[in-house]
C-alpha positions in Angstrom: 18.6 7.3 -22.6 15.5 7.0 -21.1 14.1 6.6 -17.5 11.1 5.6 -16.7 9.7 5.6 -12.1 6.5 5.1 -11.1 4.5 4.9 -7.8 2.5 3.0 -5.6 -0.9 4.2 -5.2 -3.2 2.6 -2.6 -6.8 2.8 -1.5 -7.8 3.0 2.1 -11.6 4.3 2.4 -12.0 6.4 5.9 -16.3 6.0 4.5 -18.4 4.3 2.2 -19.6 5.1 -0.9 -17.6 7.2 -3.7 -13.9 8.3 -3.2 -11.8 11.1 -5.1 -8.8 12.7 -5.1 -6.1 14.1 -7.0 -2.4 12.7 -7.9 -0.1 15.8 -8.0 2.7 15.3 -10.0 5.6 17.3 -11.9 4.4 16.1 -14.9 0.9 17.1 -14.5 -2.0 16.2 -12.4 -4.2 12.5 -12.0 -7.6 12.0 -11.1 -7.9 9.4 -9.1 -11.5 7.6 -7.8 -12.6 4.7 -5.9 -15.5 3.3 -3.8 -15.8 2.1 -0.1 -17.8 -0.8 1.0 -18.3 -2.5 4.4 -16.0 -5.3 4.7 -17.4 -8.5 5.5 -21.4 -9.4 4.9 -23.2 -6.5 3.6 -26.2 -5.7 1.2 -28.5 -2.9 0.7 -32.4 -2.9 0.7 -34.7 -0.4 0.2 -38.2 0.0 1.5 -41.6 -0.6 -0.7 -44.6 1.3 -1.6 -47.4 -0.1 -3.7 -51.1 0.6 -4.5 -53.5 -2.0 -5.8 -57.2 -2.5 -6.9 -59.2 -4.6 -4.0 -58.2 -8.3 -5.1 -55.6 -7.5 -8.1 -52.0 -7.7 -6.9 -49.5 -5.0 -7.5 -45.8 -5.6 -8.2 -42.5 -3.6 -7.4 -39.3 -5.0 -8.8 -36.0 -4.3 -6.6 -32.1 -5.2 -6.6 -30.7 -6.7 -3.6 -26.8 -5.7 -4.2 -23.9 -7.5 -2.3 -21.9 -4.4 -1.4 -19.8 -6.0 1.1 -16.7 -8.3 0.7 -18.1 -11.9 1.5 -20.3 -14.2 -0.9 -24.2 -14.2 1.0 -27.1 -16.7 0.6 -30.3 -14.3 1.3 -34.0 -15.3 2.0 -36.7 -13.5 2.1 -39.5 -12.9 4.5 -42.8 -11.1 5.2 -44.2 -10.7 8.9 -46.3 -7.7 10.3 -49.9 -6.8 10.7 -51.2 -7.5 7.0 -48.0 -9.8 5.8 -50.6 -11.8 4.1 -51.4 -9.3 1.6 -48.2 -8.9 0.9 -45.5 -11.3 -0.8 -41.5 -10.9 -1.7 -39.7 -13.5 -3.7 -36.5 -13.4 -5.2 -36.8 -14.4 -9.3 -36.1 -17.9 -10.1 -35.7 -19.6 -13.5 -38.1 -23.3 -12.4 -41.4 -23.4 -10.5 -41.0 -25.1 -7.1 -37.2 -23.9 -6.7 -36.5 -22.0 -3.0 -36.5 -18.1 -3.6 -33.2 -17.4 -2.9 -30.5 -15.0 -4.2 -26.8 -16.1 -4.0 -24.8 -13.3 -4.7 -20.7 -12.8 -5.1 -19.7 -8.9 -4.1 -20.7 -6.2 -6.2 -23.4 -8.1 -7.8 -27.1 -8.7 -6.7 -30.4 -10.3 -7.5 -33.8 -9.4 -8.2 -36.5 -9.0 -5.4 -40.4 -9.0 -6.1 -42.5 -7.9 -3.9 -46.2 -7.7 -4.5 -49.2 -6.4 -2.9 -52.4 -7.8 -3.4 -55.4 -5.8 -1.7 -57.6 -7.8 0.4 -59.5 -5.2 1.8 -59.8 -1.1 1.1 -57.4 1.3 2.9 -53.7 1.3 4.1 -51.8 -2.4 5.0 -48.4 -2.7 6.5 -46.1 -5.5 7.0 -42.4 -5.8 7.1 -39.8 -7.3 4.9 -36.7 -9.0 6.6 -34.0 -10.6 4.2 -31.5 -12.6 5.9 -27.9 -14.1 4.8 -27.9 -18.0 6.2 -24.3 -18.0 6.2 -23.3 -14.9 8.4 -26.9 -14.4 10.2 -27.0 -11.1 9.9 -30.5 -9.7 8.1 -31.9 -6.1 7.5 -35.7 -5.2 7.6 -37.3 -2.3 5.9 -41.5 -1.5 5.9 -44.0 -2.7 3.2 -47.2 -0.3 2.9 -49.3 -0.7 0.3 -53.2 1.2 -0.1 -56.1 -1.0 -1.4 -58.2 0.7 -3.7 -61.9 0.2 -5.1 -61.3 0.9 -8.3 -64.9 -0.8 -10.0 -66.0 -4.4 -9.6 -64.6 -6.9 -7.9 -63.2 -9.5 -10.4 -64.0 -13.6 -10.1 -62.0 -15.5 -7.4 -60.1 -18.6 -8.6 -58.9 -21.2 -6.2 -56.2 -22.1 -6.1 -55.2 -19.1 -8.5 -52.4 -21.3 -9.8 -51.8 -24.6 -10.8 -48.4 -26.4 -11.4 -48.8 -30.1 -12.9 -44.9 -30.8 -12.7 -43.0 -33.4 -14.9 -46.1 -35.3 -17.0 -45.4 -37.4 -19.7 -45.4 -36.1 -23.0 -48.7 -37.3 -25.1 -50.1 -38.2 -21.7 -52.9 -36.0 -20.0 -52.9 -34.6 -16.3 -56.2 -32.6 -14.9 -56.4 -30.6 -11.9 -59.5 -28.7 -10.5 -60.2 -25.1 -9.2 -63.2 -23.2 -8.1 -64.2 -20.2 -9.6 -66.8 -17.2 -7.6 -68.1 -14.3 -8.9 -69.3 -11.6 -7.0 -73.4 -12.0 -6.5 -73.1 -15.4 -8.2 -72.2 -14.3 -11.4 -71.3 -16.7 -14.3 -68.2 -16.8 -16.0 -67.1 -17.8 -19.0 -63.1 -18.4 -19.9 -60.7 -17.3 -22.3 -59.0 -19.9 -24.0 -55.3 -20.5 -22.7 -52.0 -18.5 -23.9 -50.5 -22.2 -24.4 -52.4 -24.3 -26.5 -51.0 -27.3 -24.0 -53.7 -26.5 -21.3 -57.2 -26.5 -21.7 -60.4 -26.0 -19.5 -63.3 -27.3 -19.4 -66.2 -25.7 -17.2 -69.0 -26.8 -15.5 -72.1 -26.6 -17.2 -73.7 -23.9 -14.9 -70.4 -21.5 -15.1 -71.9 -19.4 -17.5 -74.8 -18.5 -15.4 -73.9 -18.7 -11.8 -71.2 -19.2 -9.4 -69.6 -21.0 -7.5 -68.6 -23.8 -10.2 -66.1 -26.5 -10.7 -63.7 -25.9 -13.4 -61.3 -28.9 -14.6 -58.0 -27.7 -16.3 -55.6 -30.3 -18.0 -52.1 -29.7 -19.5 -51.1 -32.3 -22.3 -47.6 -31.7 -23.4 -46.4 -32.2 -26.6 -43.0 -31.7 -26.2 -40.2 -31.4 -23.4 -39.5 -28.9 -21.6 -41.1 -26.3 -18.9 -44.7 -24.7 -20.5 -46.4 -22.1 -19.0 -49.7 -19.7 -19.5 -52.6 -18.2 -18.3 -56.4 -19.0 -18.3 -58.7 -15.9 -17.9 -62.0 -16.1 -16.0 -64.0 -13.3 -16.9 -67.6 -12.1 -15.1 -70.6 -12.1 -17.7 -72.2 -9.3 -16.3 -69.3 -6.7 -15.8 -66.6 -8.2 -17.7 -64.0 -7.9 -14.9 -60.9 -10.3 -15.7 -59.0 -13.0 -13.1 -56.2 -15.0 -14.4 -55.4 -18.1 -13.5 -51.3 -19.2 -13.5 -51.0 -22.5 -14.8 -47.2 -24.3 -15.5 -46.1 -27.5 -16.2 -43.2 -29.3 -17.4 -43.1 -32.1 -20.6 -41.1 -35.2 -19.3 -40.1 -38.8 -20.9 -39.8 -41.8 -18.7 -36.9 -44.1 -18.7 -36.4 -47.3 -17.5 -33.4 -48.7 -16.4 -32.5 -52.4 -15.9 -29.7 -53.6 -13.4 -29.6 -56.7 -15.2 -30.4 -57.7 -18.7 -30.1 -61.1 -18.2 -30.4 -63.6 -15.5 -28.5 -67.4 -15.4 -29.7 -70.0 -13.0 -27.9 -73.0 -11.7 -28.7 -76.6 -13.0 -31.9 -77.4 -10.9 -34.0 -80.4 -10.2 -37.4 -81.0 -11.9 -40.4 -79.8 -10.3 -38.5 -77.5 -7.8 -37.7 -74.0 -7.4 -35.2 -72.5 -7.1 -33.6 -69.4 -4.9 -34.9 -66.3 -6.7 -32.2 -63.2 -8.3 -33.3 -59.9 -8.4 -33.3 -57.2 -10.8 -33.7 -53.7 -10.0 -35.7 -51.5 -11.9 -35.0 -47.6 -11.9 -36.9 -44.6 -13.3 -34.1 -42.1 -14.7 -36.5 -40.1 -16.7 -38.3 -36.8 -15.5 -41.7 -38.5 -15.4 -44.1 -41.1 -13.9 -42.9 -44.4 -15.2 -46.2 -46.4 -15.8 -46.4 -50.6 -16.1 -48.7 -52.2 -18.4 -47.6 -55.8 -18.3 -44.6 -58.6 -17.2 -44.6 -61.2 -19.0 -42.9 -63.9 -20.1 -42.2 -65.2 -23.7 -39.8 -67.6 -25.5 -38.6 -71.0 -25.7 -39.9 -72.4 -21.8 -41.9 -69.6 -20.3 -43.1 -71.8 -18.0 -40.0 -73.0 -16.6 -39.8 -69.1 -14.9 -41.5 -67.3 -12.5 -42.4 -63.5 -10.9 -41.9 -65.0 -6.9 -41.7 -61.0 -5.7 -42.8 -57.8 -7.5 -42.7 -54.7 -5.8 -43.1 -52.1 -8.5 -47.2 -52.2 -8.7 -48.3 -49.7 -12.2 -46.1 -46.7 -11.8 -42.7 -45.8 -10.7 -41.9 -42.1 -9.7 -38.7 -40.1 -11.0 -35.7 -41.3 -9.7 -37.7 -44.5 -7.9 -36.4 -47.7 -7.8 -38.6 -51.1 -7.7 -37.4 -55.0 -7.6 -38.7 -58.3 -9.5 -37.3 -61.4 -7.9 -37.2 -64.0 -10.7 -37.0 -68.1 -9.5 -36.9 -71.1 -12.2 -38.9 -74.2 -11.5 -37.9 -76.5 -14.6 -40.1 -78.9 -16.3 -37.9 -80.8 -18.1 -34.5 -81.8 -17.9 -31.7 -80.1 -20.5 -31.5 -76.4 -20.9 -34.0 -74.1 -20.8 -34.5 -70.3 -21.7 -37.0 -67.5 -21.9 -37.8 -63.6 -21.8 -38.8 -61.6 -19.4 -40.7 -58.6 -21.2 -41.6 -55.1 -19.4 -44.3 -53.1 -21.3 -44.2 -49.7 -20.1 -44.1 -45.6 -21.2 -40.7 -46.0 -21.5 -39.2 -45.1 -25.3 -37.0 -48.6 -24.6 -40.7 -50.6 -24.4 -40.6 -53.7 -24.3 -37.8 -53.7 -21.9 -36.6 -57.5 -22.1 -34.4 -59.8 -19.2 -32.8 -62.7 -21.4 -33.3 -66.1 -18.4 -31.4 -68.9 -18.9 -31.3 -72.5 -16.7 -30.3 -76.4 -16.9 -33.2 -78.7 -15.6 -31.7 -82.2 -13.7 
């Protein structure tokens, strides 16, 4: 007959970090190991030191690790004498999202720290990461050295463009200003994505500053990013222009697809009925026409139209429609709404009776 026994082993750390021991038994020794972590909210953060060529960015990434026992909601800020030359952002998958980190215990987030040297020499700042749940924060020093390693690159203002959600098949254009040292001319290398094109003004190749138009013309839904490089024609030094945009599709939803009016006297106007139009897509909805067709189009009218020519994503507007019969008996028509929605033309069936 075989007998079994067991031992309950608990771990109560007296210090942080790796802890080891050995359980000694008559049947052999058993190594024990565990890790002591802070009780409650805690995270790790280390100082950063970067070097960068003048006006160019140097980047460093560190993992901010949740080494406590609670979930965190972290955000990063930079302050100090040269704060404008440093930036710290937690990685986000979509542009425009807040730079936040929400790790659970034993997990972490990637924090990107960038130093853009605006002047030669040592620059300093302070990085502070704060947990909005508990209010605890940690600060570390940031330092960077601006090094003049050759000619300065052209300056692009702004140095990145975000086009947001743009209807597939349409074009959105924004403008940047390019300035090269000594007024040198610049040329532009093609974008790494064919959905972005650049149209510099005629003076760009011979002198700067000059204005440059950049267009985004999505051919498919989803996010797209790319770069266009401005190259100094004298020094051949380049500067990147970051481009981001999302191909979207507008979609029109009607609160009602039919309206029926009570019997009404010939030649008079009824109380209006309202239909709400909502853009449920992810691109701006554009209206091109709203007109009556069918058997009796002259018997119905739009009393109020709050829609205008465009409707933003998630927004709505209203059409108030009235009945004014021109003859007795059954009267019908169709209100046809033409837009850039795939469902266009969207229709509202109308019916009423004239007295």
